[in-house]
GUTI-577941 format. One line per 10 residues: number of its first residue (from 1); their letters; for each residue x, y, z of C-alpha. Coordinates in steps of 0.1 Angstrom, whole numbers, plus 2048, in hexadecimal, padded with zeros to 3 digits. Example, Ala and Ser with C-alpha at 12.3 -4.5 7.8 and 13.67 -1.06 7.14 Angstrom:
REM GUTI-577941
1	as	87B,7D3,84E  889,7F5,847
//
This chain:
REM GUTI-577941
1	mqtkiinfak	8DB,836,87B  8DC,813,870  8D7,804,84D  8CA,7E2,842  8CD,7CF,821  8AA,7C5,815  8A5,7AE,7F8  885,7BA,7E8  882,79A,7D4  879,78A,7F6
11	yssikvgspi	86C,7A8,80A  854,7B8,7F2  831,7A9,7EC  837,7A8,7C7  859,796,7CC  86C,7AC,7B3  88C,7BE,7BB  8B0,7BA,7C7  8C3,7BF,7E8  8C2,7E4,7F1
21	evliiekddt	8D1,7F7,80F  8B5,807,824  8B9,820,840  8A7,816,860  896,833,873  896,82E,899  885,842,8B4  893,865,8B7  8A6,863,896  8A3,881,87F
31	ipkdrviigg	890,876,861  8A3,87D,841  892,891,825  8A6,882,809  89A,85E,80D  87A,84C,803  867,83A,81F  85C,816,81A  846,800,830  83D,7DD,82A
41	annllvspnp	843,7E1,804  820,7D4,7FD  819,7ED,7E1  83D,7F3,7D5  850,7EB,7B5  875,7F2,7BD  88D,7F7,7A0  8B2,7EB,7A1  8BB,810,7A4  8A2,81F,7BE
51	pplmmlskdy	8A5,840,7D0  8B5,83E,7F3  89C,82B,809  893,82B,82E  87B,818,845  86E,81C,868  87C,805,883  868,7F0,89C  869,80F,8B2  84B,81A,89E
61	dyiklednrl	837,7FA,8A1  81E,7FE,8BD  7F9,802,8C5  7EB,816,8E3  7C6,819,8ED  7BE,837,903  79F,84D,908  78D,83F,8EA  7AA,846,8D3  7C1,82E,8C3
71	tiggatksgr	7E6,839,8BE  7FA,823,8A6  81E,824,89A  825,828,875  838,807,873  81B,7F3,881  80D,7D9,869  7E9,7D8,85E  7E5,7B4,86B  7EF,7BE,88E
81	ifsfvkknni	7D7,7DC,88D  7BB,7C5,881  7C1,7AC,89D  7C2,7C8,8B7  7A1,7D8,8AC  790,7B6,8AA  79B,7AD,8CD  790,7CF,8DB  76F,7D0,8C8  778,7F0,8B4
91	sgfeflsklp	765,7F7,894  76F,807,873  790,7F4,86D  780,7D4,85F  78D,7DB,83C  7B1,7D6,849  7AA,7B0,84A  7B4,7AD,825  7CA,7CC,821  7EF,7C5,828
101	gtlgglvamn	808,7E0,830  816,7F6,84C  801,812,85A  819,82D,84B  814,81F,828  7EE,81B,82C  7EB,83F,837  803,84C,81C  7EC,83D,801  7CB,840,814
111	aglkdreifn	7C7,81B,80F  7A5,80C,810  78B,7F5,800  76E,804,7ED  761,821,803  774,817,821  794,82B,825  7AE,82F,841  7A8,855,842  784,84F,84B
121	lihsvkvdne	791,845,86E  7AE,85D,873  7AF,879,88D  7D2,885,886  7F3,87A,877  816,87F,884  82C,887,866  852,889,86D  849,888,892  832,8A6,890
131	yiskdeidyg	80C,8A2,892  7F5,8AF,877  7CF,8AD,87A  7BC,89A,85F  7AB,8BB,854  7CD,8C9,84A  7D6,8AC,833  7CD,8AB,80E  7C1,887,808  7AA,874,7F2
141	yryaklngvv	7A6,854,7DE  7C7,841,7E3  7DC,85F,7EC  7E6,876,809  7FE,893,806  812,890,826  834,89E,81C  846,888,835  847,867,847  829,85A,85B
151	tevifdityg	837,851,87D  816,84F,891  7F1,851,88C  7D4,859,8A4  7B2,84A,89C  790,853,8AB  77F,833,8B2  75C,824,8B7  754,802,8C4  743,7E4,8B4
161	fdsdeveilk	75A,7CF,89E  745,7C1,881  74F,79D,878  734,79B,85D  744,7B8,84B  766,7A6,84C  756,789,83A  747,7A0,820  768,7B2,81A  77A,790,817
171	smrsnqpsnp	761,786,7FC  768,7A7,7EA  78C,79D,7E8  786,779,7DD  78D,781,7B9  7B1,78B,7BF  7CE,775,7B3  7E4,761,7CB  804,768,7B8  81C,782,7C6
181	sagsafknpm	811,7A5,7BD  811,7C9,7CA  7EB,7CB,7CB  7D8,7E0,7B3  7F0,7EE,799  7DB,80C,78E  7C2,822,79F  79F,81F,792  796,83C,77A  778,850,782
191	gdyagrlide	759,83B,77A  76C,81D,76E  783,801,778  7A7,7FD,76F  7A3,7D7,76D  787,7DA,754  79C,7F1,73E  7BA,7DA,73F  7A3,7BD,735  793,7D1,719
201	iglkgfrkgd	7B6,7D8,709  7BE,7B3,709  7D8,7B2,725  7C7,79D,73E  7DD,77F,743  7F8,78F,72C  81B,784,737  83E,793,732  859,77C,740  84C,772,763
211	mawsdihanf	837,791,768  813,791,75C  7F1,7A3,75F  7DD,78A,773  7C4,775,761  7AF,776,781  7AE,79C,786  7BD,7B0,76A  7C8,7CD,781  7E0,7B7,793
221	lvnlgdgsye	804,7B5,786  810,793,792  832,782,795  830,75E,787  852,754,793  871,768,78D  862,789,781  878,7A7,77A  874,7CC,77F  879,7D2,759
231	daiylineak	85D,7BA,74F  846,7CA,769  84D,7ED,75C  847,7E1,738  824,7D3,742  81B,7F3,755  825,809,738  814,7F3,71F  7F3,7F4,732  7F5,81A,736
241	srvrdkfgie	7FC,81F,711  7E1,808,704  7C6,816,71C  7D0,839,712  7CE,831,6ED  7AD,81F,6EF  79A,832,70A  7AC,853,70D  7B1,84B,732  7D2,851,744
251	lqeeililsl	7D6,835,75E  7E7,83F,77E  7FC,826,791  7F1,81B,7B3  810,807,7B6  82E,81C,7C0  84C,81A,7A9  86D,822,7BA  887,82B,7A0  8A0,847,799
//
C-alpha cells in the first residue's frame, strides 16, 4: 500500500489543516479497520493531530450504465456524476449540480438538498467490497450507518433529466457564501434551522482570527484567509453553547471533525 502527503490547508474545501500522511487504497487492497476514510474533504475539519487517514485511489473512480442501473465507484466526484446523468438523460440526480464531494462521502452522510437525498436513488451499496441492500442500512437525515468504506454504489434509474429543476436548486443555493467553507456546519434541528438559531444568538458574522460565521448564511463557518483549526473549534463550541443556553437545543455537527 502507498501513502501520500496531503496538505489539508490546500486540499480541504475549508482550507484549514496541515500536511498529513494518508494511506491510498487501491483495487484489491484489504481495507484497514483502524483508519478513517476521507473523500474530497468537502465537509471535513482536520485537526493537526487527526486519527490515521485513508482514501480511495482512482481505481474507484468510474461510472457504468447497464440494464437500467448505474454502477459508480466510491471515489467518483459528484461533478462527474452530474455530467454523466445530464448527458444520458437520467433523472433524480439534479441536486448534485451544487453538491460537491465524492460518492462515498455523499452516501456516508446521505447528502442532499431539502427533500432530495442520495439514498432516494440507491439500490445497494458495496461496503468494504461486500454488497448491502438499501433496506439493510440504517439511514436518515444526513446520516447512514455503514460500518465500513463505500467502494461502489448501484442506483436504480429513470430517464428524463430536468434542467428546470437544476435552475431551481441553484437558486436555493444562491444565499451561500463564496468564502472557503465545509458547507453547513450543523444539521437543522427538528422544525427549525441552525442558521436561524446562530443568527438569534448574535453570532452571524462573528469572527475569531480568520474564521467566522458567515454574514451571508449563519450556518456556514468560513475561512477569511489563514483560518486555524483552533479558531474553527472555538466558534463551533461557542455556537453550541449559546444555542443550548438560550433555546435548550443541542446542535449536532454536519461538518466532520477529525481529531484524536
